[in-house]
C-alpha positions as CSV (number, residue, x, y, z in Angstrom):
1,M,0.0,0.0,0.0
2,K,1.4,3.4,-1.0
3,P,1.8,6.0,1.8
4,S,-0.5,9.0,1.7
5,I,1.1,11.9,-0.2
6,E,1.5,15.2,1.6
7,L,3.7,17.0,-1.0
8,L,3.6,16.8,-4.8
9,L,7.0,17.9,-6.1
10,L,7.1,18.8,-9.8
11,D,9.8,19.1,-12.5
12,V,9.4,22.0,-14.9
13,D,10.7,21.4,-18.5
14,G,8.9,18.4,-19.9
15,V,6.2,18.4,-17.2
16,L,4.8,21.9,-16.6
17,L,6.5,23.5,-19.7
18,D,7.4,22.7,-23.2
19,Y,10.9,24.1,-23.8
20,Q,12.9,24.6,-27.0
21,R,16.5,25.4,-26.4
22,S,17.0,26.4,-30.0
23,V,14.4,29.1,-29.7
24,R,16.1,30.5,-26.7
25,V,19.5,30.5,-28.4
26,R,18.1,32.2,-31.5
27,H,16.4,34.9,-29.4
28,I,19.6,35.8,-27.6
29,A,21.5,35.7,-30.9
30,R,19.1,38.0,-32.7
31,S,18.8,40.4,-29.7
32,L,22.6,40.8,-29.6
33,C,23.4,40.5,-33.3
34,V,25.7,37.5,-32.7
35,D,25.9,34.1,-34.3
36,T,23.6,31.4,-32.9
37,A,26.6,29.0,-32.9
38,Q,28.5,31.4,-30.6
39,V,25.6,31.5,-28.1
40,Q,25.3,27.7,-28.1
41,Q,29.0,27.4,-27.5
42,V,29.3,30.0,-24.7
43,L,26.1,28.9,-22.9
44,F,26.3,25.1,-23.1
45,E,29.6,23.8,-24.6
46,T,31.7,25.7,-22.0
47,G,29.7,24.2,-19.1
48,L,28.6,27.7,-18.1
49,E,24.9,26.8,-17.9
50,T,25.6,23.7,-15.9
51,R,27.7,25.6,-13.4
52,Y,24.9,28.1,-13.0
53,D,22.2,25.4,-12.6
54,S,24.4,23.6,-10.0
55,G,24.9,26.8,-7.9
56,M,28.7,26.9,-8.7
57,T,28.3,30.5,-9.9
58,D,25.8,33.2,-8.9
59,T,23.6,35.1,-11.2
60,A,25.8,38.2,-11.5
61,A,28.9,36.1,-12.3
62,Y,26.9,33.9,-14.7
63,L,25.6,36.9,-16.7
64,R,29.0,38.5,-16.7
65,A,30.7,35.4,-18.1
66,L,28.0,35.1,-20.7
67,S,28.4,38.7,-21.7
68,E,32.1,38.4,-21.9
69,G,31.9,35.3,-24.0
70,L,29.4,36.9,-26.4
71,Q,31.2,40.3,-26.3
72,A,27.8,41.9,-25.7
73,E,25.8,42.7,-22.6
74,V,23.3,40.0,-21.5
75,S,21.0,41.6,-18.9
76,E,18.7,39.8,-16.6
77,A,15.7,41.1,-18.6
78,L,17.2,39.7,-21.9
79,W,17.9,36.3,-20.3
80,I,14.3,36.1,-19.0
81,Q,12.8,37.3,-22.3
82,A,14.7,34.6,-24.2
83,R,13.6,31.9,-21.7
84,L,10.0,33.1,-22.0
85,A,10.1,33.0,-25.8
86,A,11.3,29.4,-25.6
87,S,8.8,28.1,-23.1
88,R,5.1,27.3,-23.3
89,P,2.9,26.2,-20.4
90,R,1.3,22.7,-20.6
91,A,-2.2,23.9,-19.9
92,E,-3.7,20.4,-19.3
93,V,-1.1,19.5,-16.7
94,V,-1.3,22.9,-14.9
95,Q,-5.1,22.6,-14.8
96,R,-4.9,19.1,-13.3
97,I,-2.5,20.3,-10.6
98,L,-4.5,23.4,-9.7
99,A,-7.6,21.2,-9.3
100,L,-6.0,19.2,-6.5
101,S,-7.3,19.5,-3.0
102,E,-5.8,22.3,-1.0
103,S,-4.7,19.7,1.5
104,V,-2.0,18.6,-0.9
105,R,1.1,20.8,-0.8
106,I,2.7,21.5,-4.1
107,G,6.4,22.2,-4.8
108,V,8.5,22.8,-7.9
109,L,12.1,21.6,-8.3
110,T,13.8,22.5,-11.6
111,N,17.4,22.1,-12.8
112,N,18.0,25.8,-13.4
113,G,19.6,28.8,-11.8
114,P,17.7,31.3,-9.7
115,L,16.6,33.4,-12.6
116,M,14.3,30.7,-13.7
117,A,12.0,31.5,-10.8
118,E,11.1,34.8,-12.5
119,V,10.3,33.0,-15.7
120,L,8.0,30.6,-13.9
121,R,6.2,33.5,-12.0
122,A,5.6,35.1,-15.4
123,L,4.4,32.0,-17.2
124,L,2.5,30.2,-14.4
125,P,1.3,32.9,-12.0
126,T,-1.6,31.0,-10.5
127,L,0.4,27.9,-9.9
128,C,3.3,29.8,-8.5
129,H,1.0,31.7,-6.1
130,R,-0.2,28.3,-4.8
131,V,3.3,26.9,-4.6
132,G,4.6,30.0,-2.7
133,E,8.0,29.3,-1.1
134,G,8.0,25.9,-2.6
135,L,9.4,27.2,-5.9
136,L,12.9,25.8,-5.9
137,C,15.7,26.1,-8.5
138,S,18.6,23.7,-8.2
139,G,21.2,26.5,-8.5
140,A,19.8,28.0,-5.3
141,L,20.2,24.7,-3.5
142,G,23.8,24.0,-4.7
143,G,23.3,20.9,-6.9
144,R,21.5,19.3,-9.7
145,K,19.1,16.4,-10.3
146,P,19.6,13.5,-10.2
147,D,21.9,13.8,-7.2
148,P,19.9,12.3,-4.2
149,A,21.4,15.0,-1.9
150,L,19.6,17.7,-3.9
151,Y,16.2,16.2,-3.2
152,L,16.9,15.9,0.5
153,R,18.0,19.5,0.6
154,A,14.8,20.5,-1.2
155,L,12.6,18.5,1.2
156,Q,14.5,20.0,4.2
157,R,13.7,23.4,2.8
158,L,10.0,22.4,2.4
159,Q,9.9,20.5,5.7
160,A,8.5,17.4,4.0
161,A,9.2,13.7,4.5
162,P,10.6,11.8,1.6
163,S,8.2,8.9,1.9
164,R,5.2,11.2,1.8
165,T,6.5,13.2,-1.2
166,L,5.6,12.3,-4.8
167,F,8.1,13.6,-7.4
168,I,7.1,13.8,-11.0
169,D,9.7,14.2,-13.8
170,D,9.9,13.4,-17.5
171,L,13.4,11.9,-17.2
172,F,13.8,8.5,-15.6
173,T,17.3,9.4,-14.5
174,N,15.9,12.1,-12.3
175,V,13.1,9.8,-11.0
176,R,15.7,7.2,-10.1
177,G,17.7,9.8,-8.1
178,A,14.6,10.8,-6.2
179,R,13.8,7.2,-5.4
180,L,17.3,6.7,-4.1
181,A,16.6,9.7,-1.8
182,G,13.5,7.9,-0.5
183,L,10.8,9.8,-2.4
184,Q,7.9,8.3,-4.2
185,A,8.7,9.2,-7.9
186,E,7.2,8.6,-11.3
187,T,8.1,9.4,-14.9
188,V,5.5,11.2,-17.0
189,R,5.6,12.9,-20.4
190,D,2.1,14.4,-20.9
191,G,-1.1,15.5,-19.2
192,R,-2.7,12.0,-19.5
193,G,0.3,10.5,-17.8
194,V,0.1,13.0,-15.0
195,G,-3.5,12.2,-14.5
196,R,-2.8,8.5,-14.3
197,V,-0.1,9.0,-11.7
198,L,-2.2,11.4,-9.5
199,K,-5.1,8.8,-9.6
200,R,-2.7,6.0,-8.7
201,Y,-1.5,7.8,-5.6
202,G,-5.1,8.9,-4.6
203,L,-4.6,12.6,-5.3
204,Q,-7.6,12.9,-7.6
């Protein structure tokens, strides 16, 4: 028998949002009049984005390194605009989550740096209002999924027990990390899958 769930912890990209990295890269490139290959290289191939997502560099240093690499200023506003342009809410999933009983706490755990919180508040204002302080970016916690330690830090922040937390992600590697940390965890890739999991755990 599955334990009763007190906290539903959600991934972002691939669960709450559809995200196209190529759109984000093109948006930055067009805005700064630089080549898309240069943006791709500086953001991802140097490991800069991973360091930011892991909390190894703060927002100011991250944007400074990105600006130096592109030889053009990347402001917080431009970064957020590019991420907004590349992201679309999954309305069916969001509606299912918002329809849950108020007795179920909801949290968000995304592999992103702290700036991503502003993107989520802009794209998913109603959900973020319900989530409140449970909106967690990996960069602010000092790690990345699927490291089991990250989930435990997140649950410590949320004052939740692993065995009574259900984590949902579209990547099995992240689900496996959550299970190693003692969480209930399931892989889903669409609204129907989310619905099946919520029903299986007695949340709807």
